[in-house]
N, C-alpha and C positions, 0 to 999 in steps of 0.2 A: 228319359225325360231327354227334349229338345232345347235347346240354348236358345233361350230367347230372352228380350231386355223387359219382359213381365214380370219376369220371377227375379227373384234376387238370392244371392248366394248368402249363406248364414256371417252374421259380423262374428270376429273371435270374441268369445267368452272371455278372454284372457291376453293379457300382451305381455308373457314373461319366456321364459327359454323355449316354453313348449309352444310357441309357432310355429308352424311349418307351412310352406310357401309349395305348391305344387309344380312341379318342372314342366310341365308343359305349358301350363296359360298363367302361371306363378299366382294363382287365389291363394291367399293367405287365410288360414282357420291352426283352431290348435290342433294337433295330432288326433284327439277325442272324436271332435269334429270331423274328421277326415274318414277316422274310422265308423264313425255312426250312421254318418250322411253321405259321407263319399263325396268327389268334388261335383259341383254344378255344371259346370263350364267340358268336363271327362268323363260320362258317366260310363263310356265304353270301357274303363280303368277298371269298374268295379270295386274301389277302395272299400266301399262298405260291407263287401262279402270276404275280405280275407288282409288280418292286419298287416301281412307282411307285403302285401300290394303297396299300401299306406308307406311304408318306408324303402319301395323301389319310386313310386312313383314322387315320392314328397322330400324336400329339403328343408334346415333348421338353418342350411347355411346362405342365408342372401342378403340386399341391401336396401334399406329405405318401405317403405308402403305409401300409397294412395288410397285413399276413399273413393270408390264412384258410385255415383246414383244414378246417371243416365249414360253411360258409356256410347251409346250411339249419337250421341250430342256434343261429346265434351272432346276439345282441340289435345288436350293431355292423353285423354282414352287413344285418341287416333294417331298420336303423334307415337303411342309407346305399343300400339295392334292391340289395341285391349276392344274398339270399337264394337265387336259384335260379340263380346263376352257378357254375362250377369251382371247387374251392382253388386256391389262386393268392395272387399280390400284386397289389393294386388302390391307383390313387391316389384319395386321396381329393377333388378336384376336378379337373377341364380345363377349360380356358377356350376352347379352341378349337371349333366346331359342325364337325358332319360338314357337308360338302360337298352341293347338295344333288342329285347324280347319289347318292352313299351312303346319302343320305336313300331315296330311290326305293326303292336297294335293298332297304333295311328293309322298307319298305313294300311293295314286291312278294313278302317274304318273311313278310309278317305280323309281325313283331319291330317291338316299340314302339322309338322314340327318343326318348328327351329331353333337351332341347336344356342345353347349361349355362347356370346363370342368369347374367345380365349384371347384372357392377355399377353 
């Protein structure tokens, strides 16, 4: 699947402790949703093929959630660097970085990864 604004990410089916955020694009869904369908912005991680990858590529430690209906036209999406992502729910901030292996997958797929700012 290519990343376009014509498709949308799944909306989280629950807003409890089972929420996870993709460490690369910050998309928010439940663990089960990532396991079942992967990340709509990061299909190259192939999360839907291996639950260990879901654990490696997502985190339950994040701050805030924003819902974006049209990221290409939203000033907030542009400010948060979500303008090229699919519509969906995103976190404002993650604190955990991707592993070196997952960063290599980004590099191999010519996808930019911006690590979180360390306080």
